[in-house]
N, C-alpha and C positions, 0 to 999 in steps of 0.2 A: 796906904796901908790902913788908914781907918774904915775907908768904905769896905773894904774886903773884910775887915774883922765884924763891920755892923751887916754885912751880907751873910756872913757866915754864922751869926747869931740869929739872924733872922729865919734863915732855913733851919735851923737846928729847932728853934722854937717852934715853929711852925710843924715841922715832922712831929716832935712829940707830941703837941697838942695833938694834931690829927690822929694821932696812933690812940691815946690815952684819955683824953677828953671832948673832943668836939665831937664825938658820934654818940657817945652814952647820954651828954647833956642834950643834944639837939631831940633824941630821942624821947629822954624823960620830960622836954616841954611838950613836945608834940602828943604824948600821952596826957599830958594836965589837960588839953583842948578836945573840942568836938567838932566834927567837920561835914559838911555835905557831901565833897567829893573826895577821892583818893587823890587827884591831882592838888588840892590845897595841901593837905598833908605831905605830899612829896616839897612843893613850892617853900613851906614853913619850914620843913626839917633842915632843905639845902639853905637858904638864908641863914638860919639858926648855925649853922656847921660852920660855912664860909666866913660869918660875921666873927663866930670865934676864932677862926684861922687867922681873920686879918688882925684882931687884937693881939693873938700871940706874936704873931709877926711883929706887929709895930713894935712890941714889947720887947721882944728880942733884938730888932734894931737900935732902940734907944740903949740899951744896956752894953749891945756892942758897939756903938759909938762912943758910949762913955768910958767904956777900958780901951777902946783902940786911941784914945786919945794920946794916951803915953807912947804910943809908937807913930804916932805922927811925925812927918818929917818935916813939916813946918810947923812952930810953934803958934799957938793961937792968941787972939789978940783980946780974949775975953778976959 
């Protein structure tokens, strides 16, 4: 059950971040720099966008893992 809670939180955090944070932050970061080609712009924008979503997913997983501890069937030895 703990894994399920962690996956749900990870997906929810990633979805919210994708809709509200990742695109504006990536666009702002790309606007701060000068590039020689449009390919560089697209690559950096994609990298920042995916990086932000990855961090959000990891944060969601961590929170879900912590909250799911109480729903765990087997007790932890921590």
